[in-house]
Steps between C-alpha positions, in 0.01 A plus 500: 500500500780742581660429161179568313448824688857609424451414131175699488671796662778484242247481219303793640800728535452840347774595258350843428763692698763353271314549171606778265260784425499729198674777687773265611529359149534851355757578768690189413476589134624846574783355702589235252463722197817676590684166524666333203315215326491161685707241326365206703225548758531431870318188608375461857513141615254421779634147541733408781868534407789325672509753783128449579390861427196580282464784250866542420573675180750363258606640164560292196704775345619840619359833388677643199594847602673730257822646612552756221457860611499667155206733399408273209435220737284723721283598203463135403391412855232770504353384172506133601339574839212686339440219254524218759255649753193386311648158415624411853184578697280209385796259515575594860134458594494152353825409669372621837174311459682182406733539796207556737312197371810285521572615854141433608505154340828419668372627836182294465698188402740554790215550745326188365819299539547629851136424579540141384821458699342646812193281458719190471701610803181563695364159404826338612486691830140393548595135443795524739282670763236230461765227531650669807155537655424134433834385645455726803149366555620140467789565739267669749255210482782248550631700797152510650466126452839445662403725790175309547687171476777604737267671744373166627850360552628785719347353816636153424843647426495693827401186692771301325759769576393507868529120516842515336614766748385290796675191361815703438492632859458147634789376285710793619431412864591136437816606319593725793458211745701263279777756455512567875534127571761465228686799641512337844636180346761696308603682818545166676706372208702820513578451870604139432720607211657772711583241765651269238693792355640585842607139554658479155683828562641361824604182322659708226692695760633180654593365156682820416697482822581135426605593146719783619663323797466119504458416131858589390641281781276211396598547133868481590436189710309335213782578256756348738291185543458466123876526453555233765243273333672538164836417657359192672334386177828535312686316776253210522423471131728197444375329812144562393567335164645194669213483746248529218668214310506286814136574569406404145683168518352415839152590376544269202614220727207552733253506212643175361487340843142609552403374157663160560334463840166598350538238229599235755197576713275495196644163394444360848146630507434359153647160595296485820188598305558253217620202704145384552418538129524199267811448289345588166400845632853563622638393164258731326605787723864425425428491128316831533796658678734370232271630226469843664879519526535400135234756398688770688826391338340504155351847564839626605654343188231668285576836662873449437430410138277807456776720640750336264263558206462867594879537522541333162240732346681804635830371365338431164361853486840640591661293227243621247561859601874455488487343153626760253455533128727275297589783269624699796703203615647444153548864395542703820730757332265561207164553669641690801195455720588577856281526808355841575627702792202616705519797743463278808773254396847499649793541261809289557806607307721200422819675390811283479783628716858512383693233689848613596769259397726371778833650408 
């Protein structure tokens, strides 16, 4: 509505103050009659130029002004001015009318364009205002719903918070009691540890006094005793060897004696046990003893043979390893294959020495 009113006001503008009257036209003719003839007319452009100003004049060509000051030129000017007065008046009127109509058309077109732009802007503002109103209404309704929904839970939240506070106070009281009891226990432990520390400090004091006074004497005594022990060991080393050999021989004799007595007793026990048996059982027992002895002898012989076989296999492997190539044996100076000298091998230089002749 505001755009339409502005357009109507622009259309109803009165251009009469700017219109030319006959008196003004005659004045302009009088003024312009003294001027030289117009080579190219001035054109008023009502459109917006680059600077944004309306109604700026621009000339397509400059006025042609005579610069001669001779009397012949002055006479020519007077004659030409008198002749051009009648011819220029209707042309100027037409030019002015055309310019006025063009300016009015341009103003109307500009106002129409502005009206359309303002209408579009107003419509956009209306849409944005409507959208904002709708969003504000929706937000207000949601807030009201939330308030209604949360209003009922305030009492329950307060009761829950009061219950939590009471539980927290009860827990705090219990924690205080537990900490007090624990503090008493820790104080008792501290007293016990202080007593132990005092005792250990006293013991440390005694040990330091022992280390500073008695320990060096004891160390010297221990060193002297160790030297004496070493001397006695060196002195009685030979005797100890002889005693050890004697002990070993006597132990062997005793073991043999014990073994022989054990066998004799076993034989007596076996004879006393088998005397009441019939003769064929005793013969069978004798044959069994003989067979067990023979089995043991054969097992021992098998073990000896296995050991001999293992020795023979080792010797055979050594012989196979020691067997060299026949070509090396036949042509040792041609092939020149010698064993490699590894880094961990010992080198023995066999250099013949010069024997001095007995002169």
